[in-house]
PyMOL CGO cylinders between C-alpha atoms (Angstrom):
from pymol import cmd
from pymol.cgo import CYLINDER

trace = [
    CYLINDER, 12.04, 36.12, 19.34, 11.89, 32.55, 20.66, 0.3, 1, 1, 1, 1, 1, 1,
    CYLINDER, 11.89, 32.55, 20.66, 11.53, 29.66, 18.21, 0.3, 1, 1, 1, 1, 1, 1,
    CYLINDER, 11.53, 29.66, 18.21, 7.88, 29.30, 19.18, 0.3, 1, 1, 1, 1, 1, 1,
    CYLINDER, 7.88, 29.30, 19.18, 7.33, 33.01, 18.36, 0.3, 1, 1, 1, 1, 1, 1,
    CYLINDER, 7.33, 33.01, 18.36, 8.33, 32.64, 14.70, 0.3, 1, 1, 1, 1, 1, 1,
    CYLINDER, 8.33, 32.64, 14.70, 5.66, 33.97, 12.32, 0.3, 1, 1, 1, 1, 1, 1,
    CYLINDER, 5.66, 33.97, 12.32, 6.87, 32.03, 9.29, 0.3, 1, 1, 1, 1, 1, 1,
    CYLINDER, 6.87, 32.03, 9.29, 8.69, 28.74, 8.89, 0.3, 1, 1, 1, 1, 1, 1,
    CYLINDER, 8.69, 28.74, 8.89, 11.45, 27.50, 11.18, 0.3, 1, 1, 1, 1, 1, 1,
    CYLINDER, 11.45, 27.50, 11.18, 13.89, 25.68, 8.93, 0.3, 1, 1, 1, 1, 1, 1,
    CYLINDER, 13.89, 25.68, 8.93, 16.13, 22.89, 10.14, 0.3, 1, 1, 1, 1, 1, 1,
    CYLINDER, 16.13, 22.89, 10.14, 19.91, 23.18, 9.88, 0.3, 1, 1, 1, 1, 1, 1,
    CYLINDER, 19.91, 23.18, 9.88, 19.81, 20.74, 6.95, 0.3, 1, 1, 1, 1, 1, 1,
    CYLINDER, 19.81, 20.74, 6.95, 17.08, 22.72, 5.14, 0.3, 1, 1, 1, 1, 1, 1,
    CYLINDER, 17.08, 22.72, 5.14, 19.07, 25.94, 5.51, 0.3, 1, 1, 1, 1, 1, 1,
    CYLINDER, 19.07, 25.94, 5.51, 22.25, 24.30, 4.19, 0.3, 1, 1, 1, 1, 1, 1,
    CYLINDER, 22.25, 24.30, 4.19, 20.32, 22.92, 1.20, 0.3, 1, 1, 1, 1, 1, 1,
    CYLINDER, 20.32, 22.92, 1.20, 19.10, 26.46, 0.37, 0.3, 1, 1, 1, 1, 1, 1,
    CYLINDER, 19.10, 26.46, 0.37, 22.57, 28.06, 0.43, 0.3, 1, 1, 1, 1, 1, 1,
    CYLINDER, 22.57, 28.06, 0.43, 23.08, 28.96, -3.26, 0.3, 1, 1, 1, 1, 1, 1,
    CYLINDER, 23.08, 28.96, -3.26, 26.88, 28.60, -3.37, 0.3, 1, 1, 1, 1, 1, 1,
    CYLINDER, 26.88, 28.60, -3.37, 27.95, 25.17, -4.54, 0.3, 1, 1, 1, 1, 1, 1,
    CYLINDER, 27.95, 25.17, -4.54, 31.23, 23.25, -4.85, 0.3, 1, 1, 1, 1, 1, 1,
    CYLINDER, 31.23, 23.25, -4.85, 33.90, 24.28, -5.44, 0.3, 1, 1, 1, 1, 1, 1,
    CYLINDER, 33.90, 24.28, -5.44, 32.75, 27.61, -3.98, 0.3, 1, 1, 1, 1, 1, 1,
    CYLINDER, 32.75, 27.61, -3.98, 30.69, 26.44, -0.98, 0.3, 1, 1, 1, 1, 1, 1,
    CYLINDER, 30.69, 26.44, -0.98, 32.61, 26.87, 2.25, 0.3, 1, 1, 1, 1, 1, 1,
    CYLINDER, 32.61, 26.87, 2.25, 30.16, 25.25, 4.68, 0.3, 1, 1, 1, 1, 1, 1,
    CYLINDER, 30.16, 25.25, 4.68, 30.27, 21.51, 5.37, 0.3, 1, 1, 1, 1, 1, 1,
    CYLINDER, 30.27, 21.51, 5.37, 27.78, 21.46, 8.24, 0.3, 1, 1, 1, 1, 1, 1,
    CYLINDER, 27.78, 21.46, 8.24, 25.68, 23.77, 10.37, 0.3, 1, 1, 1, 1, 1, 1,
    CYLINDER, 25.68, 23.77, 10.37, 26.12, 22.71, 14.00, 0.3, 1, 1, 1, 1, 1, 1,
    CYLINDER, 26.12, 22.71, 14.00, 23.94, 25.27, 15.81, 0.3, 1, 1, 1, 1, 1, 1,
    CYLINDER, 23.94, 25.27, 15.81, 21.19, 27.58, 14.60, 0.3, 1, 1, 1, 1, 1, 1,
    CYLINDER, 21.19, 27.58, 14.60, 18.62, 29.77, 16.28, 0.3, 1, 1, 1, 1, 1, 1,
    CYLINDER, 18.62, 29.77, 16.28, 17.28, 33.33, 16.06, 0.3, 1, 1, 1, 1, 1, 1,
    CYLINDER, 17.28, 33.33, 16.06, 20.40, 34.74, 17.77, 0.3, 1, 1, 1, 1, 1, 1,
    CYLINDER, 20.40, 34.74, 17.77, 23.32, 32.78, 16.31, 0.3, 1, 1, 1, 1, 1, 1,
    CYLINDER, 23.32, 32.78, 16.31, 24.68, 30.23, 13.87, 0.3, 1, 1, 1, 1, 1, 1,
    CYLINDER, 24.68, 30.23, 13.87, 27.71, 27.93, 14.04, 0.3, 1, 1, 1, 1, 1, 1,
    CYLINDER, 27.71, 27.93, 14.04, 29.05, 26.16, 10.95, 0.3, 1, 1, 1, 1, 1, 1,
    CYLINDER, 29.05, 26.16, 10.95, 32.19, 24.23, 10.04, 0.3, 1, 1, 1, 1, 1, 1,
    CYLINDER, 32.19, 24.23, 10.04, 34.30, 23.81, 6.95, 0.3, 1, 1, 1, 1, 1, 1,
    CYLINDER, 34.30, 23.81, 6.95, 37.47, 21.84, 6.20, 0.3, 1, 1, 1, 1, 1, 1,
    CYLINDER, 37.47, 21.84, 6.20, 39.70, 23.36, 3.54, 0.3, 1, 1, 1, 1, 1, 1,
    CYLINDER, 39.70, 23.36, 3.54, 40.69, 20.58, 1.13, 0.3, 1, 1, 1, 1, 1, 1,
    CYLINDER, 40.69, 20.58, 1.13, 44.46, 20.39, 0.59, 0.3, 1, 1, 1, 1, 1, 1,
    CYLINDER, 44.46, 20.39, 0.59, 43.91, 20.10, -3.17, 0.3, 1, 1, 1, 1, 1, 1,
    CYLINDER, 43.91, 20.10, -3.17, 41.86, 23.33, -3.48, 0.3, 1, 1, 1, 1, 1, 1,
    CYLINDER, 41.86, 23.33, -3.48, 42.98, 25.12, -6.64, 0.3, 1, 1, 1, 1, 1, 1,
    CYLINDER, 42.98, 25.12, -6.64, 43.75, 28.45, -4.93, 0.3, 1, 1, 1, 1, 1, 1,
    CYLINDER, 43.75, 28.45, -4.93, 46.59, 26.84, -2.92, 0.3, 1, 1, 1, 1, 1, 1,
    CYLINDER, 46.59, 26.84, -2.92, 48.60, 26.30, -6.11, 0.3, 1, 1, 1, 1, 1, 1,
    CYLINDER, 48.60, 26.30, -6.11, 49.37, 30.01, -6.32, 0.3, 1, 1, 1, 1, 1, 1,
    CYLINDER, 49.37, 30.01, -6.32, 48.95, 31.20, -2.70, 0.3, 1, 1, 1, 1, 1, 1,
    CYLINDER, 48.95, 31.20, -2.70, 51.87, 30.61, -1.91, 0.3, 1, 1, 1, 1, 1, 1,
    CYLINDER, 51.87, 30.61, -1.91, 53.74, 27.87, -3.84, 0.3, 1, 1, 1, 1, 1, 1,
    CYLINDER, 53.74, 27.87, -3.84, 55.67, 25.70, -1.42, 0.3, 1, 1, 1, 1, 1, 1,
    CYLINDER, 55.67, 25.70, -1.42, 54.03, 27.32, 1.62, 0.3, 1, 1, 1, 1, 1, 1,
    CYLINDER, 54.03, 27.32, 1.62, 50.28, 27.52, 0.91, 0.3, 1, 1, 1, 1, 1, 1,
    CYLINDER, 50.28, 27.52, 0.91, 47.85, 29.40, 3.15, 0.3, 1, 1, 1, 1, 1, 1,
    CYLINDER, 47.85, 29.40, 3.15, 44.17, 30.11, 2.67, 0.3, 1, 1, 1, 1, 1, 1,
    CYLINDER, 44.17, 30.11, 2.67, 43.65, 33.57, 1.12, 0.3, 1, 1, 1, 1, 1, 1,
    CYLINDER, 43.65, 33.57, 1.12, 41.97, 36.12, 3.38, 0.3, 1, 1, 1, 1, 1, 1,
    CYLINDER, 41.97, 36.12, 3.38, 39.30, 36.76, 0.78, 0.3, 1, 1, 1, 1, 1, 1,
    CYLINDER, 39.30, 36.76, 0.78, 38.35, 33.06, 0.96, 0.3, 1, 1, 1, 1, 1, 1,
    CYLINDER, 38.35, 33.06, 0.96, 38.13, 33.29, 4.77, 0.3, 1, 1, 1, 1, 1, 1,
    CYLINDER, 38.13, 33.29, 4.77, 35.82, 36.31, 4.41, 0.3, 1, 1, 1, 1, 1, 1,
    CYLINDER, 35.82, 36.31, 4.41, 33.69, 34.37, 1.91, 0.3, 1, 1, 1, 1, 1, 1,
    CYLINDER, 33.69, 34.37, 1.91, 33.56, 31.43, 4.33, 0.3, 1, 1, 1, 1, 1, 1,
    CYLINDER, 33.56, 31.43, 4.33, 32.39, 33.71, 7.14, 0.3, 1, 1, 1, 1, 1, 1,
    CYLINDER, 32.39, 33.71, 7.14, 29.86, 35.45, 4.87, 0.3, 1, 1, 1, 1, 1, 1,
    CYLINDER, 29.86, 35.45, 4.87, 28.34, 32.17, 3.69, 0.3, 1, 1, 1, 1, 1, 1,
    CYLINDER, 28.34, 32.17, 3.69, 27.70, 31.24, 7.33, 0.3, 1, 1, 1, 1, 1, 1,
    CYLINDER, 27.70, 31.24, 7.33, 26.96, 34.52, 9.12, 0.3, 1, 1, 1, 1, 1, 1,
    CYLINDER, 26.96, 34.52, 9.12, 25.11, 36.29, 6.28, 0.3, 1, 1, 1, 1, 1, 1,
    CYLINDER, 25.11, 36.29, 6.28, 23.83, 33.81, 3.68, 0.3, 1, 1, 1, 1, 1, 1,
    CYLINDER, 23.83, 33.81, 3.68, 22.84, 30.75, 5.75, 0.3, 1, 1, 1, 1, 1, 1,
    CYLINDER, 22.84, 30.75, 5.75, 21.85, 32.81, 8.80, 0.3, 1, 1, 1, 1, 1, 1,
    CYLINDER, 21.85, 32.81, 8.80, 19.88, 35.23, 6.59, 0.3, 1, 1, 1, 1, 1, 1,
    CYLINDER, 19.88, 35.23, 6.59, 17.99, 32.35, 4.98, 0.3, 1, 1, 1, 1, 1, 1,
    CYLINDER, 17.99, 32.35, 4.98, 17.01, 31.07, 8.41, 0.3, 1, 1, 1, 1, 1, 1,
    CYLINDER, 17.01, 31.07, 8.41, 15.95, 34.49, 9.72, 0.3, 1, 1, 1, 1, 1, 1,
    CYLINDER, 15.95, 34.49, 9.72, 13.99, 35.43, 6.58, 0.3, 1, 1, 1, 1, 1, 1,
    CYLINDER, 13.99, 35.43, 6.58, 12.09, 32.12, 6.59, 0.3, 1, 1, 1, 1, 1, 1,
    CYLINDER, 12.09, 32.12, 6.59, 11.08, 32.77, 10.22, 0.3, 1, 1, 1, 1, 1, 1,
    CYLINDER, 11.08, 32.77, 10.22, 9.51, 36.07, 9.10, 0.3, 1, 1, 1, 1, 1, 1,
    CYLINDER, 9.51, 36.07, 9.10, 7.93, 34.75, 5.92, 0.3, 1, 1, 1, 1, 1, 1,
    CYLINDER, 7.93, 34.75, 5.92, 8.06, 31.19, 4.56, 0.3, 1, 1, 1, 1, 1, 1,
    CYLINDER, 8.06, 31.19, 4.56, 10.40, 28.66, 2.95, 0.3, 1, 1, 1, 1, 1, 1,
    CYLINDER, 10.40, 28.66, 2.95, 8.76, 29.51, -0.38, 0.3, 1, 1, 1, 1, 1, 1,
    CYLINDER, 8.76, 29.51, -0.38, 9.56, 33.23, 0.02, 0.3, 1, 1, 1, 1, 1, 1,
    CYLINDER, 9.56, 33.23, 0.02, 13.20, 32.36, 0.77, 0.3, 1, 1, 1, 1, 1, 1,
    CYLINDER, 13.20, 32.36, 0.77, 13.42, 30.70, -2.65, 0.3, 1, 1, 1, 1, 1, 1,
    CYLINDER, 13.42, 30.70, -2.65, 12.48, 34.03, -4.29, 0.3, 1, 1, 1, 1, 1, 1,
    CYLINDER, 12.48, 34.03, -4.29, 15.51, 35.84, -2.84, 0.3, 1, 1, 1, 1, 1, 1,
    CYLINDER, 15.51, 35.84, -2.84, 19.25, 35.64, -3.31, 0.3, 1, 1, 1, 1, 1, 1,
    CYLINDER, 19.25, 35.64, -3.31, 21.27, 36.73, -0.28, 0.3, 1, 1, 1, 1, 1, 1,
    CYLINDER, 21.27, 36.73, -0.28, 24.28, 38.79, -1.30, 0.3, 1, 1, 1, 1, 1, 1,
    CYLINDER, 24.28, 38.79, -1.30, 27.23, 40.03, 0.72, 0.3, 1, 1, 1, 1, 1, 1,
    CYLINDER, 27.23, 40.03, 0.72, 27.42, 43.84, 0.98, 0.3, 1, 1, 1, 1, 1, 1,
    CYLINDER, 27.42, 43.84, 0.98, 30.20, 44.90, 3.36, 0.3, 1, 1, 1, 1, 1, 1,
    CYLINDER, 30.20, 44.90, 3.36, 32.59, 43.84, 6.09, 0.3, 1, 1, 1, 1, 1, 1,
    CYLINDER, 32.59, 43.84, 6.09, 35.11, 44.90, 8.70, 0.3, 1, 1, 1, 1, 1, 1,
    CYLINDER, 35.11, 44.90, 8.70, 37.51, 42.04, 9.44, 0.3, 1, 1, 1, 1, 1, 1,
    CYLINDER, 37.51, 42.04, 9.44, 40.54, 41.56, 11.67, 0.3, 1, 1, 1, 1, 1, 1,
    CYLINDER, 40.54, 41.56, 11.67, 42.86, 38.71, 10.72, 0.3, 1, 1, 1, 1, 1, 1,
    CYLINDER, 42.86, 38.71, 10.72, 44.81, 37.14, 13.55, 0.3, 1, 1, 1, 1, 1, 1,
    CYLINDER, 44.81, 37.14, 13.55, 45.97, 33.77, 12.25, 0.3, 1, 1, 1, 1, 1, 1,
    CYLINDER, 45.97, 33.77, 12.25, 46.40, 31.57, 9.21, 0.3, 1, 1, 1, 1, 1, 1,
    CYLINDER, 46.40, 31.57, 9.21, 44.42, 28.64, 7.86, 0.3, 1, 1, 1, 1, 1, 1,
    CYLINDER, 44.42, 28.64, 7.86, 46.45, 25.93, 6.18, 0.3, 1, 1, 1, 1, 1, 1,
    CYLINDER, 46.45, 25.93, 6.18, 45.36, 23.27, 3.68, 0.3, 1, 1, 1, 1, 1, 1,
    CYLINDER, 45.36, 23.27, 3.68, 43.43, 20.60, 5.58, 0.3, 1, 1, 1, 1, 1, 1,
    CYLINDER, 43.43, 20.60, 5.58, 42.49, 22.85, 8.52, 0.3, 1, 1, 1, 1, 1, 1,
    CYLINDER, 42.49, 22.85, 8.52, 38.91, 22.84, 9.76, 0.3, 1, 1, 1, 1, 1, 1,
    CYLINDER, 38.91, 22.84, 9.76, 37.36, 26.12, 10.86, 0.3, 1, 1, 1, 1, 1, 1,
    CYLINDER, 37.36, 26.12, 10.86, 34.30, 26.84, 12.97, 0.3, 1, 1, 1, 1, 1, 1,
    CYLINDER, 34.30, 26.84, 12.97, 32.49, 30.10, 12.21, 0.3, 1, 1, 1, 1, 1, 1,
    CYLINDER, 32.49, 30.10, 12.21, 30.08, 31.60, 14.72, 0.3, 1, 1, 1, 1, 1, 1,
    CYLINDER, 30.08, 31.60, 14.72, 27.77, 34.39, 13.60, 0.3, 1, 1, 1, 1, 1, 1,
    CYLINDER, 27.77, 34.39, 13.60, 25.67, 36.49, 15.99, 0.3, 1, 1, 1, 1, 1, 1,
    CYLINDER, 25.67, 36.49, 15.99, 22.85, 38.79, 14.95, 0.3, 1, 1, 1, 1, 1, 1,
    CYLINDER, 22.85, 38.79, 14.95, 23.46, 42.53, 15.27, 0.3, 1, 1, 1, 1, 1, 1,
    CYLINDER, 23.46, 42.53, 15.27, 20.29, 43.47, 13.37, 0.3, 1, 1, 1, 1, 1, 1,
    CYLINDER, 20.29, 43.47, 13.37, 17.92, 42.02, 10.78, 0.3, 1, 1, 1, 1, 1, 1,
    CYLINDER, 17.92, 42.02, 10.78, 15.34, 44.24, 9.11, 0.3, 1, 1, 1, 1, 1, 1,
    CYLINDER, 15.34, 44.24, 9.11, 14.02, 44.91, 5.60, 0.3, 1, 1, 1, 1, 1, 1,
    CYLINDER, 14.02, 44.91, 5.60, 15.91, 41.86, 4.31, 0.3, 1, 1, 1, 1, 1, 1,
    CYLINDER, 15.91, 41.86, 4.31, 19.24, 43.26, 5.53, 0.3, 1, 1, 1, 1, 1, 1,
    CYLINDER, 19.24, 43.26, 5.53, 21.37, 41.39, 8.05, 0.3, 1, 1, 1, 1, 1, 1,
    CYLINDER, 21.37, 41.39, 8.05, 24.40, 42.57, 9.99, 0.3, 1, 1, 1, 1, 1, 1,
    CYLINDER, 24.40, 42.57, 9.99, 26.18, 39.94, 12.05, 0.3, 1, 1, 1, 1, 1, 1,
    CYLINDER, 26.18, 39.94, 12.05, 29.31, 39.79, 14.14, 0.3, 1, 1, 1, 1, 1, 1,
    CYLINDER, 29.31, 39.79, 14.14, 31.44, 36.71, 13.54, 0.3, 1, 1, 1, 1, 1, 1,
    CYLINDER, 31.44, 36.71, 13.54, 34.42, 34.81, 14.84, 0.3, 1, 1, 1, 1, 1, 1,
    CYLINDER, 34.42, 34.81, 14.84, 36.29, 32.05, 13.01, 0.3, 1, 1, 1, 1, 1, 1,
    CYLINDER, 36.29, 32.05, 13.01, 38.41, 29.55, 14.96, 0.3, 1, 1, 1, 1, 1, 1,
    CYLINDER, 38.41, 29.55, 14.96, 40.47, 26.52, 14.04, 0.3, 1, 1, 1, 1, 1, 1,
    CYLINDER, 40.47, 26.52, 14.04, 39.83, 23.24, 15.85, 0.3, 1, 1, 1, 1, 1, 1,
    CYLINDER, 39.83, 23.24, 15.85, 42.61, 24.04, 18.34, 0.3, 1, 1, 1, 1, 1, 1,
    CYLINDER, 42.61, 24.04, 18.34, 40.72, 27.20, 19.40, 0.3, 1, 1, 1, 1, 1, 1,
    CYLINDER, 40.72, 27.20, 19.40, 42.97, 29.66, 17.58, 0.3, 1, 1, 1, 1, 1, 1,
    CYLINDER, 42.97, 29.66, 17.58, 40.98, 32.66, 16.36, 0.3, 1, 1, 1, 1, 1, 1,
    CYLINDER, 40.98, 32.66, 16.36, 41.94, 33.32, 12.73, 0.3, 1, 1, 1, 1, 1, 1,
    CYLINDER, 41.94, 33.32, 12.73, 39.60, 36.22, 12.02, 0.3, 1, 1, 1, 1, 1, 1,
    CYLINDER, 39.60, 36.22, 12.02, 36.66, 38.13, 13.44, 0.3, 1, 1, 1, 1, 1, 1,
    CYLINDER, 36.66, 38.13, 13.44, 34.56, 41.17, 12.68, 0.3, 1, 1, 1, 1, 1, 1,
    CYLINDER, 34.56, 41.17, 12.68, 31.22, 42.21, 11.23, 0.3, 1, 1, 1, 1, 1, 1,
    CYLINDER, 31.22, 42.21, 11.23, 29.57, 41.29, 7.94, 0.3, 1, 1, 1, 1, 1, 1,
    CYLINDER, 29.57, 41.29, 7.94, 26.44, 42.53, 6.20, 0.3, 1, 1, 1, 1, 1, 1,
    CYLINDER, 26.44, 42.53, 6.20, 24.26, 41.24, 3.42, 0.3, 1, 1, 1, 1, 1, 1,
    CYLINDER, 24.26, 41.24, 3.42, 20.82, 41.65, 1.96, 0.3, 1, 1, 1, 1, 1, 1,
    CYLINDER, 20.82, 41.65, 1.96, 18.19, 39.70, 0.12, 0.3, 1, 1, 1, 1, 1, 1,
    CYLINDER, 18.19, 39.70, 0.12, 17.55, 40.68, -3.50, 0.3, 1, 1, 1, 1, 1, 1,
    CYLINDER, 17.55, 40.68, -3.50, 15.01, 39.21, -5.94, 0.3, 1, 1, 1, 1, 1, 1,
    CYLINDER, 15.01, 39.21, -5.94, 16.27, 36.21, -7.93, 0.3, 1, 1, 1, 1, 1, 1,
]
cmd.load_cgo(trace, "trace")
């Protein structure tokens, strides 16, 4: 469906980011760079002073895999789902739903260190009945792929 074919509201990247319910210190999206009915691209820089680095691993910290999955889910399921649902309905209807993560299949192929910036790209696999499945790939600024796979989520009443 082209942008001009949207039945509901086409939200801007900034509007979508403002509607993402996760907030600091648990929001892992700094900016949405690209967004349309087929894909989303967002970035996040992991702050060196994030609390989880204190215990993972002392003296040699790396970003936990579960945090990388959450980062990918916030982009490829939550933010992307908000955008897609608004296109079918309206910005007001989006505010009545909470997008939750339901399942994933992830391959890890690299590490993310404190201070690294990642770029997550999500691509639609399907979106129907408020359920979204997206493929994703997360890369560091140097192009290294750190993880990829598929994620799913669904909208539930707030």
